[in-house]
C-alpha positions in Angstrom: 4.7 -12.1 -25.4 6.4 -14.9 -23.2 10.2 -15.6 -24.5 11.2 -19.2 -24.7 13.5 -20.6 -22.0 17.2 -20.6 -22.2 17.2 -24.3 -22.5 14.8 -24.1 -25.6 16.9 -21.2 -27.2 20.0 -23.2 -26.7 18.4 -26.4 -28.1 17.1 -24.6 -31.3 20.5 -23.1 -31.8 22.3 -26.1 -31.6 19.5 -28.1 -33.8 20.1 -25.5 -36.4 23.7 -26.0 -36.5 23.0 -29.8 -37.1 20.0 -29.7 -39.2 21.1 -27.1 -41.9 24.3 -28.8 -43.0 22.6 -32.2 -43.1 19.7 -30.8 -45.2 21.9 -29.1 -47.6 24.3 -32.3 -48.0 21.4 -34.6 -48.6 19.7 -32.3 -51.4 23.3 -31.8 -53.1 23.9 -35.7 -53.0 20.4 -36.3 -54.6 21.0 -33.8 -57.4 24.5 -35.0 -58.1 23.3 -38.8 -58.1 20.3 -37.8 -60.4 22.5 -36.1 -62.9 25.4 -38.6 -62.9 23.8 -42.1 -62.9 22.2 -41.7 -66.4 25.5 -40.5 -67.7 27.5 -43.3 -66.6 24.8 -46.1 -67.2 25.8 -47.1 -70.8 29.1 -45.2 -71.7 31.4 -48.5 -71.6 29.1 -50.6 -73.9 28.6 -47.7 -76.5 32.4 -47.1 -76.7 33.0 -50.7 -77.6 30.3 -50.5 -80.4 31.7 -47.3 -81.9 35.1 -49.1 -81.9 33.9 -52.4 -83.6 31.8 -50.3 -86.1 35.0 -48.1 -87.1 36.8 -51.4 -87.9 34.0 -52.9 -89.8 33.5 -49.9 -92.0 37.4 -49.8 -92.6 37.5 -53.4 -93.8 34.4 -53.2 -95.8 36.1 -50.2 -97.7 39.4 -51.7 -98.2 38.7 -55.5 -98.6 34.9 -55.8 -99.7 33.6 -59.3 -99.4 36.7 -60.6 -97.7 36.4 -63.0 -94.7 37.9 -60.3 -92.2 35.2 -57.8 -93.4 32.5 -60.4 -92.6 34.0 -61.1 -89.5 34.1 -57.6 -88.4 30.4 -56.9 -89.4 29.3 -59.9 -87.3 31.4 -59.0 -84.4 29.9 -55.3 -84.8 26.2 -56.6 -84.8 26.9 -58.8 -81.8 28.3 -55.9 -79.8 25.5 -53.7 -81.1 22.8 -56.0 -79.8 24.6 -56.7 -76.5 25.0 -52.8 -76.2 21.3 -52.4 -76.8 20.5 -55.0 -74.2 23.0 -53.2 -71.6 21.3 -50.0 -72.6 18.0 -51.3 -71.9 19.1 -52.8 -68.4 20.9 -49.4 -67.5 17.7 -47.6 -68.6 15.6 -49.8 -66.4 18.1 -49.5 -63.3 18.3 -45.5 -63.9 14.5 -45.0 -64.0 14.5 -46.6 -60.4 17.8 -45.4 -59.1 16.8 -41.6 -58.6 13.8 -42.4 -56.3 16.1 -45.0 -54.5 18.7 -42.2 -54.0 16.2 -39.8 -53.0 14.8 -42.3 -50.3 18.2 -43.1 -49.2 18.9 -39.5 -48.8 15.5 -38.9 -46.8 16.5 -41.9 -44.6 19.9 -40.5 -44.0 18.4 -36.9 -43.4 16.0 -38.6 -40.8 18.9 -40.4 -39.1 21.1 -37.3 -39.1 18.1 -35.4 -37.5 17.4 -38.0 -34.7 21.2 -38.0 -34.0 21.5 -34.2 -34.1 18.3 -33.7 -31.8 19.9 -36.2 -29.3 23.2 -34.5 -29.3 21.5 -31.0 -29.2 19.2 -32.2 -26.2 22.2 -33.4 -24.3 24.1 -30.3 -24.8 21.3 -28.1 -24.0 20.6 -30.2 -20.7 24.2 -30.2 -19.7 24.2 -26.3 -20.0 20.8 -25.4 -18.9 20.2 -27.5 -16.0 23.4 -26.2 -14.3 22.8 -22.7 -15.0 19.2 -22.8 -13.9 20.6 -24.6 -10.5 23.1 -21.6 -10.3 20.4 -19.0 -10.9 18.6 -20.6 -8.0 21.5 -20.4 -5.8 21.9 -16.5 -6.5 18.3 -16.2 -5.0 19.6 -18.2 -1.8 22.6 -16.0 -1.5 20.3 -12.8 -1.9 18.0 -14.1 1.0 21.0 -15.1 3.2 19.9 -18.8 3.0 22.8 -21.7 3.0 23.7 -23.2 -0.2 23.3 -27.0 -0.8 26.5 -28.8 0.5 28.9 -30.8 -1.6 27.6 -34.4 -2.2 24.2 -33.2 -1.4 22.5 -34.9 -4.6 24.1 -35.1 -8.1 26.0 -32.3 -9.5 25.2 -32.0 -13.4 27.3 -30.3 -16.0 30.9 -29.9 -17.0 33.7 -29.9 -14.4 33.7 -25.9 -14.8 30.2 -25.8 -13.4 31.6 -27.7 -10.2 34.4 -25.0 -9.8 31.7 -22.4 -10.1 29.6 -24.0 -7.4 32.6 -24.4 -5.0 33.3 -20.8 -5.8 29.7 -19.7 -4.9 29.9 -21.8 -1.7 33.0 -20.0 -0.5 31.4 -16.8 -1.6 28.3 -17.7 0.5 30.6 -18.5 3.6 32.2 -15.1 3.3 29.1 -13.4 3.0 27.6 -14.9 5.9 30.7 -13.9 7.8 30.3 -10.5 6.5 26.8 -10.3 7.6 27.5 -11.8 11.2 30.5 -9.2 11.3 28.0 -6.3 10.5 25.4 -7.6 12.9 27.9 -8.0 15.7 29.3 -4.2 14.8 25.9 -2.9 15.1 25.1 -4.6 18.3 28.4 -3.6 19.9 27.5 -0.1 18.7 24.3 -0.1 20.6 25.9 -1.6 23.6 28.6 1.0 23.7 26.2 3.8 23.4 24.1 2.4 26.3 27.2 2.0 28.4 28.2 5.4 27.7 24.9 6.7 28.8 25.1 4.6 31.9 28.5 5.6 32.9 27.4 9.3 32.5 24.4 8.9 34.6 26.5 7.1 37.2 29.2 9.7 37.4 27.1 12.7 37.8 25.6 11.8 41.1 28.7 9.6 42.3 30.9 12.8 42.6 28.7 14.6 45.0 28.2 11.3 46.9 31.9 10.5 47.3 32.5 14.1 48.6 29.4 13.8 51.1 30.8 10.3 52.4 34.4 11.9 52.9 32.6 14.6 55.0 30.5 12.2 56.9 33.6 10.2 57.7 35.4 13.2 59.6 32.2 14.1 61.6 30.7 10.5 61.9 30.3 9.1 65.5 31.4 5.7 66.5 27.7 4.3 65.8 27.6 6.0 62.4 31.1 4.8 61.1 30.1 1.4 60.1 27.2 2.9 58.1 29.8 5.4 56.4 32.1 2.7 55.6 29.2 0.6 53.8 28.4 3.7 52.0 32.2 4.4 50.9 32.3 0.7 50.0 29.3 0.6 47.8 29.9 4.0 46.2 33.4 2.7 45.4 32.1 -0.1 43.6 29.6 2.0 41.8 32.4 4.2 40.8 34.4 1.1 39.4 31.2 0.2 37.5 31.2 3.5 36.0 34.8 3.3 34.8 34.0 -0.2 33.2 31.1 1.2 31.4 33.1 4.2 30.4 35.9 2.2 29.0 33.6 -0.2 27.3 31.7 2.8 25.8 34.8 4.2 24.0 37.4 2.7 21.5 41.0 3.1 22.1 42.0 6.6 21.1 45.4 8.4 20.8 48.5 7.9 18.6 49.7 4.3 18.2 53.2 3.4 19.5 55.4 0.2 19.4 54.1 -2.1 22.2 56.5 -5.0 23.3 53.9 -7.5 24.7 56.4 -9.4 26.8 57.3 -6.1 28.6 53.7 -5.3 28.7 52.9 -8.4 30.3 55.7 -8.1 33.0 54.3 -4.6 33.8 50.7 -5.6 34.1 51.6 -8.6 36.4 53.4 -6.5 38.8 50.4 -4.2 39.6 47.5 -6.8 39.0 48.5 -10.3 40.3 48.8 -10.9 44.1 52.3 -11.5 45.5 51.0 -14.9 46.9 50.2 -16.5 43.4 52.9 -18.1 41.1 53.5 -16.5 37.8 55.5 -18.1 34.9 56.4 -16.1 31.7 57.7 -17.6 28.4 58.6 -15.7 25.4 59.0 -16.9 21.8 60.4 -14.4 19.5 60.1 -10.6 19.4 56.4 -9.8 19.9 56.1 -6.4 18.9 52.8 -4.8 17.8 51.6 -1.1 16.9 48.8 0.0 19.4 47.8 2.1 22.4 49.8 0.9 25.4 47.1 2.0 28.0 44.3 0.3 26.3 46.3 -2.8 25.8 47.4 -2.7 29.3 43.8 -2.5 30.7 42.6 -5.3 28.4 45.4 -7.6 29.8 44.6 -6.5 33.3 41.1 -7.7 32.8 42.3 -11.0 31.6 44.5 -11.4 34.6 42.0 -10.3 37.3 39.6 -13.0 35.8 42.4 -15.6 36.1 43.0 -14.6 39.6 39.4 -14.8 40.5 39.2 -18.4 38.7 42.1 -19.5 40.9 40.7 -18.0 44.2 44.0 -16.3 44.3 46.1 -19.5 44.9 46.7 -20.9 41.7 49.4 -20.5 39.0 49.4 -18.4 35.9 51.4 -18.9 32.7 51.6 -15.9 30.4 53.2 -16.7 27.1 54.1 -14.4 24.1 55.0 -15.7 20.7 55.3 -14.8 17.0 54.2 -17.2 14.1 52.4 -16.6 10.7 52.8 -12.9 10.8 51.0 -12.4 14.0 51.9 -11.9 17.6 50.0 -13.9 20.4 49.7 -13.0 24.1 48.3 -15.8 26.1 47.2 -16.0 29.7 46.6 -19.5 31.1 45.3 -20.2 34.6 44.8 -23.5 36.4 41.3 -22.5 37.9 37.9 -23.9 37.8 37.5 -23.5 34.0 34.4 -22.5 31.9 31.6 -24.9 30.9 31.4 -25.4 27.1 27.8 -24.0 26.9 29.1 -20.5 28.4 32.4 -20.4 26.4 31.0 -18.8 23.4 29.4 -16.1 25.2 32.2 -14.9 27.7 33.0 -12.2 25.3 29.4 -10.9 25.2 28.9 -7.5 27.2 26.7 -8.0 30.4 27.4 -11.7 30.6 29.1 -12.8 33.9 29.1 -15.5 36.6 30.4 -13.1 39.3 28.3 -11.7 42.1 28.3 -8.1 41.4 30.1 -8.1 38.3 29.2 -6.1 35.3 30.1 -8.6 32.6 32.2 -5.9 30.8 35.8 -7.3 31.4 36.3 -9.6 28.4 33.9 -7.3 26.2 36.5 -4.6 26.8 39.2 -7.1 26.0 37.6 -8.4 22.8 36.8 -4.7 21.7 40.3 -3.6 22.5 42.0 -6.2 20.4 39.7 -5.9 17.6 40.4 -2.2 17.3 44.1 -3.1 17.0 43.3 -5.3 14.0 43.4 -8.6 16.0 41.2 -11.4 17.3 40.7 -13.2 20.5 39.9 -17.0 21.5 39.4 -18.8 24.5 40.1 -22.6 25.4 38.7 -23.9 28.7 38.3 -27.3 30.3 36.2 -27.5 33.4 38.3 -28.3 36.4 41.5 -27.8 34.7 41.8 -24.1 33.7 41.2 -21.6 30.9 43.5 -20.1 28.4 42.8 -16.6 26.9 44.6 -16.0 23.5 45.0 -12.4 22.1 46.3 -12.2 18.6 47.8 -9.0 17.0 49.1 -8.2 13.5 53.0 -8.3 14.4 55.2 -5.4 13.2 57.4 -6.3 10.4 60.4 -4.7 11.8 61.1 -4.5 15.6 61.9 -0.9 16.9 65.5 0.1 16.7 67.3 1.4 19.9 69.4 4.4 19.8 73.0 3.5 20.7 76.3 5.1 20.2 77.8 5.2 16.7 
């Protein structure tokens, strides 16, 4: 058996709340009117007749045949005739008043019924249509489809339904972010697994190859040395590639310690940036974070190496650390060639590179490392003017204390 829709049930409930009191009131009104009208129809006239009759009888007994007695009898007779006429009139009206009252009651009932049905219909539409719409939105959320944006057509219902719609839109955005994060996590997991396997397969033959090249270098003739150097260079490149795959294939491990981002930047610049380049450093606040020092240093080293390549080892680097809104930021800006807008969003993806012979894992390792520390990364670039890479981390609530003499 098919149950009535929510709108139909709501309409029936509201209609009953309106119809039942209307019917009861109309019936009670008709019954009261039918009972009262005959009673009040001639009461005043008959009271006057009774009073004049009492006076005529009293005078006839006390003063029989006197002018006052005759006058009282005449007055009583006139009132009696007038009361009889009024009684006939009221009787005539009373016979027709009850049906008229009943008709008026039915008309009032019909009017109340129409008004109640209109009110019930309006209320049911105001409640059922928004609810039907929101039920449809839950289906869209389950499928992962976007919800209609604000202003896309009229929004029916009370203001509370508008707040509910806005809440569902926000929930849809958060669910989409969660889906994307889950997909990205699964994708990165697959990339890391493949990177670990590649690193393992490269390292196994590289070790004996490197030993063999070292042995060949000691016994190589003058004609063979150039070939040995080529082998050494290419095997070293493969070894660096294997290290990159191994770094990407594992998350930062080990106990966390307090890391001063400004000090970390100074140390990494000394070992990564060529001396012929100009480096400027700025620090705004105590940028202390909790994390693995070596992993953060490798990530910053990858960013600096990309900046060095972008400037052809002749540019200027600006390294800035700052603290704001509960997070510490480490930013590296170069004045190199920049990155086109259509490639900017993909620079964090594994195996995406514009370098000849590059693995495309440098910035992927940076992103993985920063996210493992609870942070985020972003890039801002303008072709021909340079690129800025920003790494954001949760800042420590209290800077570390140094031990000093008491």
